[in-house]
N, C-alpha and C positions, 0 to 999 in steps of 0.2 A: 100551800107551797112554801118551801124553804129556799130563800135567796142565798146566793153565795155571800153577798154583802149588802147591808143596809148602810147608806151614807146619810148622815144627819147633817144637813146644811148644803145649800146650793149656790155658794159663791165660787170664786175661782178655784179654791182648793177642792171642794166637793165635786165640781164639774170636771176638773182635770182628772181626778181619780176615777170618776165615772167613765170618762173617755178611755183611759188606760184599761180599765177592767172590761169595758164593752168590747174593745178591740181584742182582749184576751178571751172573749167568749164566756165571760162570767155573768151570771144573772144578778142584776143590781137594781135596787130601788133607791132613788134620791128623795128624801123627805125634806121639804123646805117650805117655810111659812111665807116666803115672798116679801120679807121686810129687811132687806140688806142694810147693813150699817152705812154703806157708802151711797145709799139712795139720796142723801142730802146734797151730794156733790153733782156737778154738771158733767164732769169729765174724769176719766181714768187716765193717768199718765204713766210713762216709763215702761209700758208693756209693748215689746217689739211687735210690729205690724198692727197694733191696736192703740197706738198713742193718740190721746184726746178723744177716744170713744166714750160715749155715755155708759154708765154702769148697766142701765137697762138694755141697751143695744148689745153690750158685751154678752150678757146672759142670753139674749135672744139668739145671737149667732151661735153661741156655744151649744144651746139646746138643739138648734137646727142641725148642727154637725153631729151631735151625739145621737140624734134620731136615726142616723144611718146604721146604728148598731141595735138590733131589735131586742137584745137581752137587757137593755137599760130602760127603765120606766121612771116616771116622776109622780110624786104625790104632793100636792099643795096642802100642807098640813103641818102641825107642830108636834114633834115627839114629846110625849108626856112622861113616860116611864120606860125603864129597861130592866129586864131580869134575865136570868139564865147564865150559862157559861159557854166557853169556847165551843163552837160547833152547833150550839142550840140557844141563841139569844131570842128574846121576845121583846119587841118594841111596840108600845101602845101609843096612840095619838089622841089629840084633843077631840078629833072627830069620831073617836071610837073604833078606829081601825087597829088591827094587830098584825104585825109583820114578824115572821120568823126568819132568822138569818144565821149563817155560820160565822160570819165576821161582822164587825161594826167599825165604821169610821166616823169619828166626830170631827166635822168640819164646821163647827158652830160659831166660829169667830168670837168677837168681843162685842159688848154692848156699852154705849156711853151712859154714864151716870149723870144726873143733872148737875150743872155747875151754876151756882147762885150768882150769876153775873147778868144783870139786866141788859138785854139786847144781843147777847151772844148767839142765841138760837136763830136770830134774824140773819146773821151773817155767816153762820157755820155752813161750810161747803160752797159758799159763794165768794167771800173775800176773807174768811177766817179758816185756817187749815191746821193740821197737826203734823204733817210730814213735809219737810223742805224738799226731799227728793221727789215727792209726788207733785208739788205745786210751787216750788221755788222759782222755776223758770218764768211762770206767768206773773210773778211779782218782782222780777229782776229790776234793780236800780230804783225801787220804790221805797217810800218811808214805811217802815213796819213797826208795829208794837208786838213784843213777845211777852206773853203772860206766863211766867214760870218762876219757880222758887229755887233757892239754894244753888248747889253746884250745877244744876241743870241750866242755870242762866248763862254761865260762861260757856258751857258745852253748846247750847243752842245758838248763842251769838257767834261762836267760832264757825259752826256749820253754815249758818246763814250768810256769813261774811263773804262767801263765794258768789252769792247772788246780789247782795246789796250791802253798802256800808251805812245805810240810814236805818239804824236799829235803836229802838228804845225798849228797855226792860221795865215791865210793871210786875211787881211781886204780889200785888193785890192784898196788901196787909203786911204785918210784921214778918220778917224773914231771917234766915240763918246764914245769909251770905257773910263770909269772913271779910275782914279788912283787906286781905290780900286779893280775894276775888273781886271786890269792889274796885280796888286799885287797878287790877288787870283790865276790867271793863272800862274804867276811866282812861287808861292809856290808849284804848281804841276808840275813844270819843263816844262811848255808849252810856247815855244817862240811865240811872236807875231810880225809879219812883216806888216808894214803899206804901204810899197811901192806898187804901182800898178803892176798888173801882166802883164808881157810882152807876155808870151806864156806858154802853157802846152805842154811839149814834150812827145811823146808816140811812141810805136811800136805796130802796129796792134791793136790799141785800149787800150793797157795797158800802163798806165802812168809811166813815168820814172823820170821826174822832173818837178817842177814848176819854171820858170825863171821870176824873178822880174825885173822891169825897172832900179833898182839901181845896177843890176849886180848880185844879190844874186841868187844862184841856190839851190833849196830845193829838195833833192832826196826823192821819195816816191813811194809807190806801189798802193796807193788808194787815192781818193778824196771824200769828202762830201761837198755839197754846198747847199745854199738856192736858189731855183729857183725863177724866177719872173713868176708869174702865172696870168692868167685871166680865167674866167669861159668859159666853152667850147662852149657856144652859148649865143647870146643875147636874145633868145626867152623868158626865164623866166621874165626878166625885161620888155620886150615888152608887156607881158600880165598883168604886174602889181605885180609880185612877189617882196617881200621885200628882200634885200640883206644885209649882214653884211658889215662892213667897209673893210674887206678883199675880198669881192666879192662873198661869198658863199650864197646860198639861205637859208633863214631862215625857219625852219620847226619845227613841233612838234615831239613828240616821235614816231609817225607812219608816218612821212614824209610829213604831210600835210602842205601846204604853207598858206599864208594869202588869196590866191585866191581860191574861192570855186571850188572844183573839180580838183585842180592842186596839184600834189605831186612832191617831189624831193628826190633823194637818191644818196649815193655814194660821190665821191670827190667833186661834185658840192655843197654839203650841209654840209661839214665838213672839218676841217683842218687836220684830221687824215687820211692820204692818204695811206691806206693799202688795198689790194685786199679783205681780209677776212672781214674787217670792211665795205667796200662798199657792199659786198654781203649780209651781215647781215642787212644793212640799206635797201637794195632792198627787202629783205624778209619782213621786217617790213612794208615797203610801200605797198607791195603786199597785206598784211593782211589788212591794213587800207583801201585800195581801194576796196577790196572784201567786207569788212564789210559794207562800205558805199553803194556799189551797191546792196547788199542784203537787207539792211535796206530800201532803196528807193523802191525796188520792193515789199517788204513786205507791205509797207505803201500804195502802189498804188492798192492793191487788194480790 
């Protein structure tokens, strides 16, 4: 069987694309390994009608609603390789399955690379976060440590200042902050510590203090940090998709890549990592794929 579209990735982007394509009566299979990046967090925020829902419950409801459209199916598996060209792609999986498809959508997200900070993994998703728009409200007016370097320090401090004025910057080692940037932070009463972080101390996932190697202890109830990321799969690059310098797939306004018949959506194709943005990108990609399939069928009559 040749599917109209194989969607690789079952997060908000992939699921919303599946919903659009299912409603458009296109045959779709969603391949997802079931290890979402946001599984470490308890709640998803900023998504209208779903604010504060858990990531797992979000996916459960999405799949339940998508099940109303019989042309969409799911495979709990990991896409391993992709070959072929527009109209005739072959995707093989870790479990040895092969799927044929006219179009492909990469909704593969990003993956966190390990950060060598003792204790960070204990608080990530519980009291340490990466996106103020996703979790700033829950930490409003609280003392926060921001682990960030360079110009990102002033940017992150400015963004967070709408939620709290109790901000401390930790660069976790030597940094390239300019004198002007340090003075700007100083004018806003934001201390900057350059000493490497020795550990993050917490209780049941709730941060209590950040301890530096010079002996400084910084009490706080929340952390924001810049993660080290890589694209969730090497398949886009393997088939020839162009990437940005930060590793995101380059797309047009409907998710189309430079490779004919190949689309991308969600965190894999943007630096704005929010569930509602990923879902909207999935919707747009679904529209783009459906339009392309309809146009091809129209011309072949």
